[in-house]
N, C-alpha and C positions, 0 to 999 in steps of 0.2 A: 504494500500500500504506500509506503514511504520510499523515497528515492535514496535508499541507504547506499546504493552502489556509488553515489557521488561523494560519500564520506569515506576518506581514505586514511585518516590518521586518528590515533587515540585521543589526541588533543582536541580535535573537532568533536569527537564523541563526548569528551568531558565538558566542553562548552555547551553542547546541546543538553546534556544531562543536568548541568547546573541551571540552565534556563528553564528546563521542564520542571525541575524541583521547585523553583521559585513560582512558576505558574501554578503548580499543584498546591503550594502553600497558600498562595493568594486565593485560589478557588476554595480551599478548605475553610479559610477564614470567612469568605463570602457565604459558603454553605451554612456555616454555623450562624451567621447573622440572619440569613433568610429563614432558617429553621426557627429561630427565636421569634422573628416577626410573624411567621406563619402561625405559630402557636398562639401568639397574642391576638392576631386577627381572628383565629378560630374562637377564642374565648370571647372576644369583644362582639363578634357577629351574633353569637347566641344571646349575649346580654342585650344588645341593641334590639334584636327581634322581640325579645320578651317585653322590654320596656315599651317598645312601639305598639305592641298588641294591647298593652294596658292603657296607653294613652288613647288609642283608637276607641277602645271600649268606654273609656271615661268621656270622650267627646260625644259618643252616641248617647250616653246617659244624661249628659248635660243638655243635649239637644231635646231630649224627651222632657226634661224638667222645664226648659225654656218654653216649650210648646204649650204647657198647661198653666204656666204662671200668668197672673194678671199683670198689666203694666204697673211699673213701680220700681223702687230701689232694689228689691230682691232680684227681679228679672234682669235689671241692668247689671247687677253683680254677676249673675250667671252668664250673661252675654260676654262680659269682660273675662270671666273664667274660661269660657269657650275659646275666646281669641288667644289667651295665653296657652291653652292646650293645643290649639292649631299651630301656634308658633313652635311649641315644643315638638310637635309631630314633624313640622318642617325641618327643624334642626336634626332630629333623629334620622329622618329620611336622607338628609345630606350626609350625615355621619355614616349611615349604612352604605352609601356609595363609596365612601373612603375606606371604611373598615369592615364592611359587611361581607356577605357571601361572595359577591362578585370580586371584591378586592382579595378575599381569601383564595379564590381560584386562581387569580393572577399570580399571587405569591407562590402557590403550589406549582404553577407552571414554571416560574422562575427557579424554584428549587429543583425541579426535574431537569431543566436545562443545565444547571450547575452540576448535577449528578452525572449527566451524560458527558459533559466536558471533563469531569474528573476521571471517568472511565477511559476516555480517549487519551488523556494525558498519561494515565497509567500504562495503557497499551503502547504509547509512544516511548515511554521510558523503558519498557520491557524490550521493545524492538531495538532501541539504541544500545541498551546493555548487551543484548545478544550479539549485535553487530560488532560491538567493541571487543568481545571475546574472540571473534573471528580474526580481528586485526592483530591481536596479541599472539595468536598461534603461529 
């Protein structure tokens, strides 16, 4: 797969191995970071969904109350409460976009990409190491 026949010295192999090990180290760090973010997103997305469901139910209840209240200060207070709840729902929906299920899936994709890159770097290191032994013989 790689043009190993172009590499004719042990020194070139050593340079490639050093570079590949640095790449592997960087990817391993990135993998750890994305794993942590993915775990956080997973927890946050469940939390946001639960809170959002509660707020939606509360809005429905307040709407029911508003519908039966006569005009007056109590009805005005409930209308203000509904407005605050709608704003809270708006904030939660925006947060869900940033940290919810969709964002979680994006992070999971990022993690899978990193895992594939790490596999390929390991494969590359293995190939260079094997080629290096042929040059020593």
